[in-house]
C-alpha positions in Angstrom: 12.4 -13.8 10.2 9.2 -11.9 10.1 6.1 -13.1 10.6 2.9 -11.4 9.8 -0.1 -12.1 12.0 -3.6 -11.4 10.5 -5.3 -9.4 13.8 -8.5 -8.3 15.2 -6.5 -5.1 16.7 -3.6 -4.2 18.3 -3.0 -6.0 21.0 -1.5 -9.6 22.0 -5.1 -10.8 23.2 -6.5 -9.8 19.7 -7.7 -12.5 18.1 -6.9 -14.0 15.3 -8.4 -12.3 11.8 -10.0 -14.7 9.5 -9.5 -12.5 6.1 -6.2 -11.6 4.8 -7.0 -8.9 2.6 -9.2 -6.9 4.9 -7.9 -7.8 7.7 -7.7 -4.9 11.0 -4.0 -5.4 11.1 -0.7 -7.3 10.9 1.0 -8.0 14.0 4.1 -8.5 13.1 6.1 -10.8 14.9 9.5 -11.0 14.7 11.7 -14.7 15.1 14.6 -13.4 16.5 14.0 -10.5 18.8 11.0 -11.8 19.9 9.1 -8.2 19.4 5.5 -7.1 17.6 4.6 -4.9 15.9 1.3 -3.8 14.6 0.4 -2.5 11.5 -3.0 -0.9 10.9 -4.1 -2.6 6.6 -5.0 0.6 5.0 -6.7 -1.8 2.8 -9.9 -3.2 5.1 -12.2 -1.2 3.4 -10.8 -1.4 -0.4 -13.6 -1.2 -2.5 -11.0 -4.2 -4.8 -7.8 -5.0 -5.0 -7.5 -5.2 -1.1 -6.1 -8.7 -1.1 -3.3 -8.0 -3.7 -2.0 -4.3 -1.5 -2.0 -6.7 1.2 0.2 -8.6 0.2 2.2 -5.7 -0.9 2.7 -4.3 2.3 3.9 -7.5 4.1 5.7 -8.4 1.6 7.3 -4.4 1.9 8.5 -5.7 5.7 9.5 -8.7 4.3 7.4 -11.4 5.6 9.0 -14.6 5.3 5.4 -16.3 6.7 1.8 -15.2 7.3 -0.2 -17.0 9.4 -4.3 -16.1 8.7 -8.1 -18.0 8.5 -7.8 -18.3 4.8 -6.8 -16.8 1.5 -8.2 -16.3 -1.7 -6.9 -18.2 -4.7 -5.5 -14.8 -6.0 -3.8 -14.1 -3.2 -2.0 -17.8 -3.1 -0.9 -17.7 -6.1 1.1 -14.2 -5.2 2.6 -15.5 -2.4 4.1 -18.9 -3.9 6.0 -16.4 -6.6 6.8 -14.1 -3.3 8.4 -17.3 -1.3 6.0 -16.5 1.5 4.9 -19.6 3.5 0.8 -19.4 4.2 -0.3 -20.9 7.2 -4.0 -21.6 7.7 -5.5 -21.3 11.6 -9.5 -23.0 11.4 -9.8 -22.2 15.0 -11.2 -18.1 14.9 -10.5 -18.2 19.1 -7.2 -17.9 19.0 -5.2 -14.8 20.0 -2.5 -13.2 18.8 -0.5 -14.3 21.9 -1.7 -18.0 21.7 -0.4 -17.9 17.4 3.1 -16.4 18.7 3.7 -18.7 21.5 3.0 -21.9 18.4 5.3 -20.6 16.1 7.8 -20.8 19.1 7.5 -24.8 18.6 
């Protein structure tokens, strides 16, 4: 299974980006291989529609779960339709490596 984690940078030491649609990167964690790939988010500076465009991006990977600090109202209904689970982490200091460790348990 693949999980997208919103990230402020492109390393395992980067912090969780609390914004889903406008995050800097998506860390794509594969639970089977335990590999992590960082995908730059081309929608982070979009004037509008960043959320839905980011949903399309991660759905094309495809992922089954997304970890982020928050999800907008429009995004929630899209993700429910696509059967992608949303996991909200309110701790802004969490780094990607920590979140991956939490996903392993």
